Structure formats: structure tokens, C-alpha cells
RODO-2510 file (C-alpha; in nm, 4 decimals, decimal comma):
residues 108
     n   res          X          Y          Z
     1     x    -4,0961     0,4428     0,6358
     2     x    -4,1621     0,7017     0,9069
     3     x    -3,8705     0,6739     1,1891
     4     x    -3,9738     0,9760     1,3867
     5     x    -4,0011     0,7598     1,6925
     6     x    -4,3629     0,7684     1,7310
     7     x    -4,4387     0,4773     1,9782
     8     x    -4,8083     0,2718     2,0165
     9     x    -4,9007     0,2839     2,3805
    10     x    -4,9580    -0,1371     2,4153
    11     x    -5,1973    -0,1434     2,7277
    12     x    -5,1783    -0,5418     2,7288
    13     x    -5,4567    -0,5304     3,0046
    14     x    -5,7187    -0,3695     2,7597
    15     x    -5,6700    -0,6434     2,4932
    16     x    -5,9604    -0,8230     2,4093
    17     x    -5,8306    -1,1820     2,3343
    18     x    -6,0739    -1,5046     2,2656
    19     x    -5,9574    -1,8338     2,2955
    20     x    -6,1672    -2,1082     2,1511
    21     x    -6,0913    -2,5099     2,2082
    22     x    -6,1651    -2,6555     1,8731
    23     x    -6,2650    -3,0158     1,8007
    24     x    -5,9834    -3,2513     1,7044
    25     x    -5,7038    -3,0937     1,9470
    26     x    -5,7148    -2,7564     1,7684
    27     x    -5,7688    -2,4200     1,8902
    28     x    -5,8425    -2,0824     1,7616
    29     x    -5,7233    -1,7214     1,8315
    30     x    -5,9265    -1,4263     1,8219
    31     x    -5,7413    -1,0834     1,9018
    32     x    -5,8900    -0,7650     1,8954
    33     x    -5,6828    -0,4684     1,8056
    34     x    -5,7678    -0,0757     1,8347
    35     x    -5,7121     0,1676     1,5665
    36     x    -5,3573     0,2698     1,6722
    37     x    -5,3011    -0,1060     1,7430
    38     x    -5,4053    -0,2294     1,3401
    39     x    -5,2451     0,0869     1,1943
    40     x    -4,9206     0,0056     1,3748
    41     x    -4,9205    -0,4018     1,2939
    42     x    -5,0653    -0,2759     0,9046
    43     x    -4,7571    -0,0551     0,8904
    44     x    -4,5571    -0,3690     1,0244
    45     x    -4,6669    -0,5923     0,7865
    46     x    -4,6410    -0,4106     0,4935
    47     x    -4,2473    -0,3102     0,5550
    48     x    -4,1466    -0,6866     0,6732
    49     x    -4,4168    -0,9666     0,5373
    50     x    -4,2569    -1,1346     0,3123
    51     x    -4,3919    -1,1186    -0,0418
    52     x    -4,4502    -1,5299    -0,0750
    53     x    -4,6434    -1,5195     0,2488
    54     x    -5,0056    -1,5195     0,2808
    55     x    -5,1769    -1,2846     0,5581
    56     x    -5,2118    -1,6610     0,7798
    57     x    -4,8773    -1,7926     0,7306
    58     x    -4,7594    -1,4625     0,8221
    59     x    -4,9421    -1,3979     1,1797
    60     x    -4,8359    -1,7976     1,2144
    61     x    -4,4889    -1,6776     1,1986
    62     x    -4,5059    -1,4014     1,4246
    63     x    -4,6849    -1,5770     1,6433
    64     x    -4,4129    -1,9075     1,6827
    65     x    -4,1341    -1,6514     1,6621
    66     x    -4,2901    -1,5255     1,9962
    67     x    -4,2708    -1,8196     2,1425
    68     x    -3,9558    -1,8911     2,0766
    69     x    -3,8222    -1,5917     2,1998
    70     x    -4,0224    -1,6410     2,5105
    71     x    -3,8820    -2,0103     2,5456
    72     x    -3,5529    -1,8576     2,4716
    73     x    -3,5855    -1,5833     2,7288
    74     x    -3,6518    -1,8225     2,9660
    75     x    -3,3870    -2,0870     2,9132
    76     x    -3,1330    -1,7954     2,9209
    77     x    -3,2989    -1,6576     3,2923
    78     x    -3,2709    -2,0592     3,3889
    79     x    -2,9106    -2,0906     3,2872
    80     x    -2,8275    -1,7580     3,4406
    81     x    -3,0152    -1,8594     3,7693
    82     x    -2,8117    -2,1976     3,7683
    83     x    -2,5037    -2,0540     3,7421
    84     x    -2,5632    -1,8020     4,0159
    85     x    -2,6356    -2,0742     4,2454
    86     x    -2,3985    -2,3401     4,1204
    87     x    -2,3198    -2,4697     4,4736
    88     x    -2,6589    -2,4872     4,5750
    89     x    -2,7364    -2,6653     4,2931
    90     x    -2,4825    -2,8931     4,3360
    91     x    -2,5739    -2,9565     4,7039
    92     x    -2,9003    -3,0217     4,5838
    93     x    -2,7968    -3,2830     4,2792
    94     x    -3,0988    -3,5706     4,2233
    95     x    -3,1481    -3,7855     3,9455
    96     x    -3,4702    -3,8982     3,7804
    97     x    -3,3135    -4,2999     3,6621
    98     x    -3,6121    -4,4463     3,4280
    99     x    -3,5831    -4,8107     3,3808
   100     x    -3,6768    -5,0302     3,0592
   101     x    -4,0385    -5,0857     3,2283
   102     x    -4,0752    -4,7015     3,2499
   103     x    -4,0864    -4,6716     3,6278
   104     x    -3,9004    -4,3927     3,7548
   105     x    -3,6942    -4,3788     4,0581
   106     x    -3,5219    -4,0667     4,2677
   107     x    -3,1804    -4,1354     4,3517
   108     x    -3,0083    -3,8699     4,5705
***
């Protein structure tokens, strides 16, 4: 594995991504990589993809791990904001109460 420190320039604005809505609530993503990105992904996959996973399973795992990371970052940011602004949060606290019928009422 080459660890010489070379990097891949990933310009998100240049990415070609197609999202296709399918029947029965399904969705298809098509991501086109340039030559450099393709080589980088193949190198990454060659060294890290588990032998018992096919390419589809591997791509899904990467996709969902990315979503989990984004969600984790958002939660950490929200927790940090709430800690930094605890006084403001306490002063403006509201409680949303839902009764058995499903109707909602905000209590200050």
C-alpha cells in the first residue's frame, strides 16, 4: 500500500450524481467518478472491503456509515450548542404534550 501522502482532489461541485425515484418507495443513485476518483476508490476498496462482501453490499455499507457519521456530527453539534446556550434553552423551554387521541398541545 502506497502511503506517500498523495491526495485526490475531490471537487464536490464537479460531481455528477443522478437520483432516480423508483416504484414502491425505492430510489436509485448513480454517481459518476472521474479517472482519479475511480482509481482512489478502487485502491480504497481493494484494501478495506471484507472478502465476504460483494460490491453492492460494500457500497451500501459505505453509504450508510456516511449517513451515520453525518447524523452523529449533527447530534454532537446540537448538544454542544445546547450546552453553550443552556440558560437560553431553559428560559424558552416548551413541552409538547400528546394525549391518547393523538392531538398535540404546547405548554410553556
